PDB file of N, CA, C and O in Angstrom:
ATOM      1  N   MET A   1     124.928 216.216 273.063  1.00  0.00           N
ATOM      2  CA  MET A   1     126.129 215.606 272.509  1.00  0.00           C
ATOM      3  C   MET A   1     125.746 214.329 271.773  1.00  0.00           C
ATOM      4  O   MET A   1     125.076 213.463 272.335  1.00  0.00           O
ATOM      5  N   SER A   2     126.171 214.212 270.516  1.00  0.00           N
ATOM      6  CA  SER A   2     125.815 213.046 269.720  1.00  0.00           C
ATOM      7  C   SER A   2     126.787 211.901 269.966  1.00  0.00           C
ATOM      8  O   SER A   2     127.937 212.104 270.354  1.00  0.00           O
ATOM      9  N   ALA A   3     126.289 210.698 269.729  1.00  0.00           N
ATOM     10  CA  ALA A   3     127.107 209.506 269.929  1.00  0.00           C
ATOM     11  C   ALA A   3     128.154 209.415 268.822  1.00  0.00           C
ATOM     12  O   ALA A   3     127.923 209.843 267.691  1.00  0.00           O
ATOM     13  N   LYS A   4     129.309 208.851 269.170  1.00  0.00           N
ATOM     14  CA  LYS A   4     130.383 208.670 268.189  1.00  0.00           C
ATOM     15  C   LYS A   4     129.978 207.602 267.181  1.00  0.00           C
ATOM     16  O   LYS A   4     129.475 206.541 267.550  1.00  0.00           O
ATOM     17  N   LEU A   5     130.203 207.896 265.911  1.00  0.00           N
ATOM     18  CA  LEU A   5     129.877 206.959 264.844  1.00  0.00           C
ATOM     19  C   LEU A   5     131.147 206.283 264.346  1.00  0.00           C
ATOM     20  O   LEU A   5     132.203 206.907 264.243  1.00  0.00           O
ATOM     21  N   VAL A   6     131.024 205.000 264.041  1.00  0.00           N
ATOM     22  CA  VAL A   6     132.126 204.245 263.465  1.00  0.00           C
ATOM     23  C   VAL A   6     131.696 203.768 262.080  1.00  0.00           C
ATOM     24  O   VAL A   6     130.528 203.455 261.848  1.00  0.00           O
ATOM     25  N   LYS A   7     132.664 203.719 261.170  1.00  0.00           N
ATOM     26  CA  LYS A   7     132.381 203.278 259.805  1.00  0.00           C
ATOM     27  C   LYS A   7     132.590 201.774 259.716  1.00  0.00           C
ATOM     28  O   LYS A   7     133.602 201.249 260.178  1.00  0.00           O
ATOM     29  N   LEU A   8     131.619 201.084 259.116  1.00  0.00           N
ATOM     30  CA  LEU A   8     131.759 199.638 258.951  1.00  0.00           C
ATOM     31  C   LEU A   8     131.323 199.224 257.570  1.00  0.00           C
ATOM     32  O   LEU A   8     130.596 199.941 256.881  1.00  0.00           O
ATOM     33  N   THR A   9     131.784 198.044 257.176  1.00  0.00           N
ATOM     34  CA  THR A   9     131.371 197.412 255.931  1.00  0.00           C
ATOM     35  C   THR A   9     130.959 195.991 256.269  1.00  0.00           C
ATOM     36  O   THR A   9     131.693 195.256 256.929  1.00  0.00           O
ATOM     37  N   ILE A  10     129.779 195.615 255.810  1.00  0.00           N
ATOM     38  CA  ILE A  10     129.274 194.262 256.027  1.00  0.00           C
ATOM     39  C   ILE A  10     129.312 193.546 254.683  1.00  0.00           C
ATOM     40  O   ILE A  10     128.757 194.034 253.698  1.00  0.00           O
ATOM     41  N   ALA A  11     129.966 192.387 254.642  1.00  0.00           N
ATOM     42  CA  ALA A  11     130.033 191.574 253.424  1.00  0.00           C
ATOM     43  C   ALA A  11     129.087 190.393 253.572  1.00  0.00           C
ATOM     44  O   ALA A  11     128.974 189.792 254.641  1.00  0.00           O
ATOM     45  N   PHE A  12     128.417 190.079 252.486  1.00  0.00           N
ATOM     46  CA  PHE A  12     127.450 188.981 252.490  1.00  0.00           C
ATOM     47  C   PHE A  12     127.957 187.810 251.663  1.00  0.00           C
ATOM     48  O   PHE A  12     128.854 187.969 250.835  1.00  0.00           O
ATOM     49  N   ALA A  13     127.386 186.642 251.887  1.00  0.00           N
ATOM     50  CA  ALA A  13     127.816 185.408 251.241  1.00  0.00           C
ATOM     51  C   ALA A  13     127.788 185.515 249.716  1.00  0.00           C
ATOM     52  O   ALA A  13     128.608 184.882 249.051  1.00  0.00           O
ATOM     53  N   GLY A  14     126.884 186.287 249.149  1.00  0.00           N
ATOM     54  CA  GLY A  14     126.786 186.428 247.700  1.00  0.00           C
ATOM     55  C   GLY A  14     127.766 187.421 247.109  1.00  0.00           C
ATOM     56  O   GLY A  14     127.803 187.594 245.890  1.00  0.00           O
ATOM     57  N   GLY A  15     128.568 188.084 247.948  1.00  0.00           N
ATOM     58  CA  GLY A  15     129.550 189.029 247.458  1.00  0.00           C
ATOM     59  C   GLY A  15     129.155 190.493 247.585  1.00  0.00           C
ATOM     60  O   GLY A  15     129.977 191.374 247.335  1.00  0.00           O
ATOM     61  N   GLN A  16     127.909 190.770 247.970  1.00  0.00           N
ATOM     62  CA  GLN A  16     127.470 192.141 248.109  1.00  0.00           C
ATOM     63  C   GLN A  16     128.084 192.775 249.363  1.00  0.00           C
ATOM     64  O   GLN A  16     128.412 192.088 250.331  1.00  0.00           O
ATOM     65  N   LEU A  17     128.228 194.097 249.317  1.00  0.00           N
ATOM     66  CA  LEU A  17     128.759 194.843 250.449  1.00  0.00           C
ATOM     67  C   LEU A  17     127.768 195.914 250.860  1.00  0.00           C
ATOM     68  O   LEU A  17     127.062 196.476 250.023  1.00  0.00           O
ATOM     69  N   LEU A  18     127.719 196.189 252.144  1.00  0.00           N
ATOM     70  CA  LEU A  18     126.904 197.271 252.685  1.00  0.00           C
ATOM     71  C   LEU A  18     127.807 198.097 253.585  1.00  0.00           C
ATOM     72  O   LEU A  18     128.335 197.593 254.577  1.00  0.00           O
ATOM     73  N   ALA A  19     127.984 199.367 253.238  1.00  0.00           N
ATOM     74  CA  ALA A  19     128.827 200.255 254.036  1.00  0.00           C
ATOM     75  C   ALA A  19     127.952 201.290 254.710  1.00  0.00           C
ATOM     76  O   ALA A  19     126.934 201.715 254.162  1.00  0.00           O
ATOM     77  N   GLY A  20     128.354 201.691 255.899  1.00  0.00           N
ATOM     78  CA  GLY A  20     127.596 202.708 256.613  1.00  0.00           C
ATOM     79  C   GLY A  20     128.288 203.101 257.898  1.00  0.00           C
ATOM     80  O   GLY A  20     129.364 202.602 258.227  1.00  0.00           O
ATOM     81  N   ARG A  21     127.649 204.005 258.617  1.00  0.00           N
ATOM     82  CA  ARG A  21     128.171 204.477 259.895  1.00  0.00           C
ATOM     83  C   ARG A  21     127.129 204.154 260.963  1.00  0.00           C
ATOM     84  O   ARG A  21     125.939 204.412 260.786  1.00  0.00           O
ATOM     85  N   VAL A  22     127.599 203.582 262.079  1.00  0.00           N
ATOM     86  CA  VAL A  22     126.724 203.193 263.191  1.00  0.00           C
ATOM     87  C   VAL A  22     127.325 203.697 264.498  1.00  0.00           C
ATOM     88  O   VAL A  22     128.505 204.038 264.565  1.00  0.00           O
ATOM     89  N   THR A  23     126.493 203.738 265.531  1.00  0.00           N
ATOM     90  CA  THR A  23     127.017 204.090 266.843  1.00  0.00           C
ATOM     91  C   THR A  23     127.780 202.893 267.404  1.00  0.00           C
ATOM     92  O   THR A  23     127.599 201.762 266.953  1.00  0.00           O
ATOM     93  N   GLU A  24     128.620 203.150 268.377  1.00  0.00           N
ATOM     94  CA  GLU A  24     129.376 202.059 269.010  1.00  0.00           C
ATOM     95  C   GLU A  24     128.434 201.073 269.691  1.00  0.00           C
ATOM     96  O   GLU A  24     128.707 199.872 269.709  1.00  0.00           O
ATOM     97  N   ASP A  25     127.321 201.565 270.258  1.00  0.00           N
ATOM     98  CA  ASP A  25     126.344 200.668 270.882  1.00  0.00           C
ATOM     99  C   ASP A  25     125.692 199.752 269.852  1.00  0.00           C
ATOM    100  O   ASP A  25     125.513 198.561 270.106  1.00  0.00           O
ATOM    101  N   ASP A  26     125.334 200.305 268.682  1.00  0.00           N
ATOM    102  CA  ASP A  26     124.735 199.477 267.632  1.00  0.00           C
ATOM    103  C   ASP A  26     125.725 198.444 267.108  1.00  0.00           C
ATOM    104  O   ASP A  26     125.336 197.320 266.788  1.00  0.00           O
ATOM    105  N   LEU A  27     126.995 198.811 267.018  1.00  0.00           N
ATOM    106  CA  LEU A  27     128.025 197.852 266.611  1.00  0.00           C
ATOM    107  C   LEU A  27     128.150 196.737 267.630  1.00  0.00           C
ATOM    108  O   LEU A  27     128.275 195.568 267.265  1.00  0.00           O
ATOM    109  N   ARG A  28     128.118 197.088 268.893  1.00  0.00           N
ATOM    110  CA  ARG A  28     128.199 196.086 269.961  1.00  0.00           C
ATOM    111  C   ARG A  28     127.007 195.116 269.884  1.00  0.00           C
ATOM    112  O   ARG A  28     127.175 193.908 270.052  1.00  0.00           O
ATOM    113  N   MET A  29     125.805 195.652 269.630  1.00  0.00           N
ATOM    114  CA  MET A  29     124.618 194.801 269.518  1.00  0.00           C
ATOM    115  C   MET A  29     124.690 193.898 268.284  1.00  0.00           C
ATOM    116  O   MET A  29     124.255 192.748 268.334  1.00  0.00           O
ATOM    117  N   LEU A  30     125.239 194.415 267.173  1.00  0.00           N
ATOM    118  CA  LEU A  30     125.408 193.595 265.973  1.00  0.00           C
ATOM    119  C   LEU A  30     126.362 192.446 266.244  1.00  0.00           C
ATOM    120  O   LEU A  30     126.089 191.306 265.869  1.00  0.00           O
ATOM    121  N   ARG A  31     127.478 192.739 266.892  1.00  0.00           N
ATOM    122  CA  ARG A  31     128.443 191.678 267.206  1.00  0.00           C
ATOM    123  C   ARG A  31     127.822 190.623 268.123  1.00  0.00           C
ATOM    124  O   ARG A  31     128.073 189.430 267.953  1.00  0.00           O
ATOM    125  N   ALA A  32     127.021 191.050 269.084  1.00  0.00           N
ATOM    126  CA  ALA A  32     126.346 190.093 269.979  1.00  0.00           C
ATOM    127  C   ALA A  32     125.361 189.240 269.192  1.00  0.00           C
ATOM    128  O   ALA A  32     125.259 188.035 269.426  1.00  0.00           O
ATOM    129  N   ALA A  33     124.639 189.849 268.267  1.00  0.00           N
ATOM    130  CA  ALA A  33     123.680 189.099 267.456  1.00  0.00           C
ATOM    131  C   ALA A  33     124.397 188.087 266.563  1.00  0.00           C
ATOM    132  O   ALA A  33     123.913 186.970 266.381  1.00  0.00           O
ATOM    133  N   LEU A  34     125.548 188.473 266.005  1.00  0.00           N
ATOM    134  CA  LEU A  34     126.307 187.545 265.166  1.00  0.00           C
ATOM    135  C   LEU A  34     126.863 186.379 265.974  1.00  0.00           C
ATOM    136  O   LEU A  34     126.989 185.268 265.458  1.00  0.00           O
ATOM    137  N   ALA A  35     127.193 186.624 267.226  1.00  0.00           N
ATOM    138  CA  ALA A  35     127.723 185.558 268.083  1.00  0.00           C
ATOM    139  C   ALA A  35     126.623 184.617 268.557  1.00  0.00           C
ATOM    140  O   ALA A  35     126.904 183.481 268.940  1.00  0.00           O
ATOM    141  N   GLY A  36     125.383 185.072 268.536  1.00  0.00           N
ATOM    142  CA  GLY A  36     124.255 184.278 269.016  1.00  0.00           C
ATOM    143  C   GLY A  36     123.555 183.566 267.875  1.00  0.00           C
ATOM    144  O   GLY A  36     124.193 183.042 266.962  1.00  0.00           O
ATOM    145  N   ASP A  37     122.248 183.556 267.941  1.00  0.00           N
ATOM    146  CA  ASP A  37     121.425 182.921 266.915  1.00  0.00           C
ATOM    147  C   ASP A  37     121.612 183.630 265.581  1.00  0.00           C
ATOM    148  O   ASP A  37     121.816 184.843 265.529  1.00  0.00           O
ATOM    149  N   ARG A  38     121.540 182.861 264.512  1.00  0.00           N
ATOM    150  CA  ARG A  38     121.692 183.432 263.170  1.00  0.00           C
ATOM    151  C   ARG A  38     120.317 183.757 262.585  1.00  0.00           C
ATOM    152  O   ARG A  38     119.920 183.188 261.568  1.00  0.00           O
ATOM    153  N   GLY A  39     119.602 184.662 263.225  1.00  0.00           N
ATOM    154  CA  GLY A  39     118.291 185.072 262.749  1.00  0.00           C
ATOM    155  C   GLY A  39     118.361 186.367 261.975  1.00  0.00           C
ATOM    156  O   GLY A  39     119.244 186.561 261.140  1.00  0.00           O
ATOM    157  N   VAL A  40     117.429 187.245 262.259  1.00  0.00           N
ATOM    158  CA  VAL A  40     117.333 188.538 261.608  1.00  0.00           C
ATOM    159  C   VAL A  40     117.676 189.606 262.631  1.00  0.00           C
ATOM    160  O   VAL A  40     117.313 189.498 263.802  1.00  0.00           O
ATOM    161  N   HIS A  41     118.388 190.650 262.176  1.00  0.00           N
ATOM    162  CA  HIS A  41     118.789 191.733 263.083  1.00  0.00           C
ATOM    163  C   HIS A  41     118.558 193.065 262.381  1.00  0.00           C
ATOM    164  O   HIS A  41     118.935 193.234 261.222  1.00  0.00           O
ATOM    165  N   GLU A  42     117.939 194.008 263.081  1.00  0.00           N
ATOM    166  CA  GLU A  42     117.770 195.356 262.544  1.00  0.00           C
ATOM    167  C   GLU A  42     118.926 196.211 263.008  1.00  0.00           C
ATOM    168  O   GLU A  42     119.230 196.269 264.200  1.00  0.00           O
ATOM    169  N   LEU A  43     119.575 196.878 262.059  1.00  0.00           N
ATOM    170  CA  LEU A  43     120.737 197.705 262.347  1.00  0.00           C
ATOM    171  C   LEU A  43     120.432 199.138 261.933  1.00  0.00           C
ATOM    172  O   LEU A  43     120.065 199.403 260.789  1.00  0.00           O
ATOM    173  N   ALA A  44     120.590 200.060 262.883  1.00  0.00           N
ATOM    174  CA  ALA A  44     120.352 201.479 262.611  1.00  0.00           C
ATOM    175  C   ALA A  44     121.629 202.109 262.082  1.00  0.00           C
ATOM    176  O   ALA A  44     122.601 202.276 262.818  1.00  0.00           O
ATOM    177  N   LEU A  45     121.619 202.456 260.806  1.00  0.00           N
ATOM    178  CA  LEU A  45     122.732 203.165 260.199  1.00  0.00           C
ATOM    179  C   LEU A  45     122.497 204.666 260.335  1.00  0.00           C
ATOM    180  O   LEU A  45     121.412 205.096 260.726  1.00  0.00           O
ATOM    181  N   GLU A  46     123.500 205.449 260.018  1.00  0.00           N
ATOM    182  CA  GLU A  46     123.396 206.901 260.105  1.00  0.00           C
ATOM    183  C   GLU A  46     122.254 207.426 259.236  1.00  0.00           C
ATOM    184  O   GLU A  46     121.579 208.383 259.615  1.00  0.00           O
ATOM    185  N   ASP A  47     122.033 206.810 258.081  1.00  0.00           N
ATOM    186  CA  ASP A  47     121.036 207.325 257.143  1.00  0.00           C
ATOM    187  C   ASP A  47     119.809 206.432 256.972  1.00  0.00           C
ATOM    188  O   ASP A  47     119.050 206.608 256.020  1.00  0.00           O
ATOM    189  N   GLY A  48     119.607 205.488 257.870  1.00  0.00           N
ATOM    190  CA  GLY A  48     118.422 204.633 257.790  1.00  0.00           C
ATOM    191  C   GLY A  48     118.631 203.328 258.533  1.00  0.00           C
ATOM    192  O   GLY A  48     119.675 203.104 259.146  1.00  0.00           O
ATOM    193  N   THR A  49     117.634 202.481 258.470  1.00  0.00           N
ATOM    194  CA  THR A  49     117.678 201.189 259.162  1.00  0.00           C
ATOM    195  C   THR A  49     117.650 200.070 258.133  1.00  0.00           C
ATOM    196  O   THR A  49     116.911 200.139 257.150  1.00  0.00           O
ATOM    197  N   VAL A  50     118.461 199.035 258.362  1.00  0.00           N
ATOM    198  CA  VAL A  50     118.461 197.867 257.489  1.00  0.00           C
ATOM    199  C   VAL A  50     118.153 196.628 258.327  1.00  0.00           C
ATOM    200  O   VAL A  50     118.479 196.561 259.512  1.00  0.00           O
ATOM    201  N   THR A  51     117.528 195.666 257.691  1.00  0.00           N
ATOM    202  CA  THR A  51     117.261 194.377 258.317  1.00  0.00           C
ATOM    203  C   THR A  51     118.194 193.364 257.683  1.00  0.00           C
ATOM    204  O   THR A  51     118.187 193.168 256.467  1.00  0.00           O
ATOM    205  N   LEU A  52     119.002 192.720 258.525  1.00  0.00           N
ATOM    206  CA  LEU A  52     120.027 191.799 258.045  1.00  0.00           C
ATOM    207  C   LEU A  52     119.643 190.355 258.329  1.00  0.00           C
ATOM    208  O   LEU A  52     119.155 190.040 259.414  1.00  0.00           O
ATOM    209  N   ASP A  53     119.860 189.485 257.364  1.00  0.00           N
ATOM    210  CA  ASP A  53     119.778 188.046 257.577  1.00  0.00           C
ATOM    211  C   ASP A  53     121.172 187.625 258.032  1.00  0.00           C
ATOM    212  O   ASP A  53     122.082 187.513 257.211  1.00  0.00           O
ATOM    213  N   LEU A  54     121.346 187.395 259.304  1.00  0.00           N
ATOM    214  CA  LEU A  54     122.670 187.146 259.871  1.00  0.00           C
ATOM    215  C   LEU A  54     123.325 185.889 259.327  1.00  0.00           C
ATOM    216  O   LEU A  54     124.550 185.775 259.349  1.00  0.00           O
ATOM    217  N   ALA A  55     122.537 184.952 258.841  1.00  0.00           N
ATOM    218  CA  ALA A  55     123.100 183.726 258.261  1.00  0.00           C
ATOM    219  C   ALA A  55     123.850 184.024 256.968  1.00  0.00           C
ATOM    220  O   ALA A  55     124.675 183.219 256.537  1.00  0.00           O
ATOM    221  N   GLN A  56     123.577 185.168 256.343  1.00  0.00           N
ATOM    222  CA  GLN A  56     124.215 185.532 255.081  1.00  0.00           C
ATOM    223  C   GLN A  56     125.429 186.437 255.258  1.00  0.00           C
ATOM    224  O   GLN A  56     126.113 186.746 254.283  1.00  0.00           O
ATOM    225  N   VAL A  57     125.708 186.871 256.501  1.00  0.00           N
ATOM    226  CA  VAL A  57     126.832 187.771 256.750  1.00  0.00           C
ATOM    227  C   VAL A  57     128.136 186.976 256.740  1.00  0.00           C
ATOM    228  O   VAL A  57     128.302 186.031 257.512  1.00  0.00           O
ATOM    229  N   ALA A  58     129.064 187.369 255.854  1.00  0.00           N
ATOM    230  CA  ALA A  58     130.368 186.707 255.766  1.00  0.00           C
ATOM    231  C   ALA A  58     131.350 187.323 256.756  1.00  0.00           C
ATOM    232  O   ALA A  58     132.056 186.605 257.466  1.00  0.00           O
ATOM    233  N   TYR A  59     131.395 188.658 256.802  1.00  0.00           N
ATOM    234  CA  TYR A  59     132.258 189.343 257.766  1.00  0.00           C
ATOM    235  C   TYR A  59     131.813 190.785 257.948  1.00  0.00           C
ATOM    236  O   TYR A  59     131.064 191.331 257.137  1.00  0.00           O
ATOM    237  N   VAL A  60     132.290 191.388 259.029  1.00  0.00           N
ATOM    238  CA  VAL A  60     132.061 192.800 259.313  1.00  0.00           C
ATOM    239  C   VAL A  60     133.418 193.452 259.491  1.00  0.00           C
ATOM    240  O   VAL A  60     134.220 193.019 260.318  1.00  0.00           O
ATOM    241  N   ARG A  61     133.674 194.493 258.716  1.00  0.00           N
ATOM    242  CA  ARG A  61     134.937 195.228 258.798  1.00  0.00           C
ATOM    243  C   ARG A  61     134.662 196.580 259.430  1.00  0.00           C
ATOM    244  O   ARG A  61     133.794 197.321 258.967  1.00  0.00           O
ATOM    245  N   VAL A  62     135.400 196.908 260.494  1.00  0.00           N
ATOM    246  CA  VAL A  62     135.257 198.190 261.169  1.00  0.00           C
ATOM    247  C   VAL A  62     136.509 199.009 260.879  1.00  0.00           C
ATOM    248  O   VAL A  62     137.626 198.572 261.153  1.00  0.00           O
ATOM    249  N   ASP A  63     136.309 200.196 260.324  1.00  0.00           N
ATOM    250  CA  ASP A  63     137.437 201.060 259.985  1.00  0.00           C
ATOM    251  C   ASP A  63     138.019 201.698 261.233  1.00  0.00           C
ATOM    252  O   ASP A  63     137.305 202.010 262.186  1.00  0.00           O
ATOM    253  N   SER A  64     139.320 201.884 261.207  1.00  0.00           N
ATOM    254  CA  SER A  64     140.040 202.526 262.285  1.00  0.00           C
ATOM    255  C   SER A  64     139.921 204.040 262.150  1.00  0.00           C
ATOM    256  O   SER A  64     139.855 204.569 261.040  1.00  0.00           O
ATOM    257  N   ASP A  65     139.893 204.729 263.280  1.00  0.00           N
ATOM    258  CA  ASP A  65     139.867 206.190 263.262  1.00  0.00           C
ATOM    259  C   ASP A  65     141.255 206.784 263.364  1.00  0.00           C
ATOM    260  O   ASP A  65     141.401 207.995 263.525  1.00  0.00           O
ATOM    261  N   GLU A  66     142.287 205.938 263.273  1.00  0.00           N
ATOM    262  CA  GLU A  66     143.642 206.416 263.393  1.00  0.00           C
ATOM    263  C   GLU A  66     143.968 207.369 262.249  1.00  0.00           C
ATOM    264  O   GLU A  66     143.632 207.089 261.099  1.00  0.00           O
ATOM    265  N   PRO A  67     144.612 208.481 262.546  1.00  0.00           N
ATOM    266  CA  PRO A  67     144.982 209.412 261.471  1.00  0.00           C
ATOM    267  C   PRO A  67     146.024 208.798 260.554  1.00  0.00           C
ATOM    268  O   PRO A  67     146.867 208.017 260.995  1.00  0.00           O
ATOM    269  N   ARG A  68     145.965 209.150 259.279  1.00  0.00           N
ATOM    270  CA  ARG A  68     146.905 208.627 258.288  1.00  0.00           C
ATOM    271  C   ARG A  68     147.769 209.760 257.776  1.00  0.00           C
ATOM    272  O   ARG A  68     147.314 210.895 257.636  1.00  0.00           O
ATOM    273  N   VAL A  69     148.995 209.445 257.503  1.00  0.00           N
ATOM    274  CA  VAL A  69     149.941 210.428 256.981  1.00  0.00           C
ATOM    275  C   VAL A  69     150.531 209.892 255.689  1.00  0.00           C
ATOM    276  O   VAL A  69     150.880 208.715 255.604  1.00  0.00           O
ATOM    277  N   GLY A  70     150.643 210.740 254.694  1.00  0.00           N
ATOM    278  CA  GLY A  70     151.265 210.328 253.451  1.00  0.00           C
ATOM    279  C   GLY A  70     150.279 210.240 252.311  1.00  0.00           C
ATOM    280  O   GLY A  70     149.198 210.826 252.365  1.00  0.00           O
ATOM    281  N   PHE A  71     150.656 209.504 251.272  1.00  0.00           N
ATOM    282  CA  PHE A  71     149.849 209.440 250.072  1.00  0.00           C
ATOM    283  C   PHE A  71     148.554 208.651 250.266  1.00  0.00           C
ATOM    284  O   PHE A  71     147.604 208.850 249.509  1.00  0.00           O
ATOM    285  N   GLY A  72     148.492 207.769 251.253  1.00  0.00           N
ATOM    286  CA  GLY A  72     147.297 206.963 251.488  1.00  0.00           C
ATOM    287  C   GLY A  72     146.230 207.697 252.277  1.00  0.00           C
ATOM    288  O   GLY A  72     145.170 207.127 252.540  1.00  0.00           O
ATOM    289  N   ALA A  73     146.472 208.940 252.664  1.00  0.00           N
ATOM    290  CA  ALA A  73     145.527 209.679 253.501  1.00  0.00           C
ATOM    291  C   ALA A  73     144.323 210.108 252.732  1.00  0.00           C
ATOM    292  O   ALA A  73     143.427 210.742 253.290  1.00  0.00           O
TER     293      ALA A  73
END
């Protein structure tokens, strides 16, 4: 059984965005790293690994898995 993946977008101070899918455990570790020291963090995405400079992260947006009804679906 594979781990559940969540979709996230990471925004950086320069305006760049990085979107991907991560496991809930990797998201939890990223949030802990952001709350701690602002060093470097390796994040395992669904399609590869990225190394983040946490001092440059402006925000992390996690998409909801709630079903949508209507034209916005």
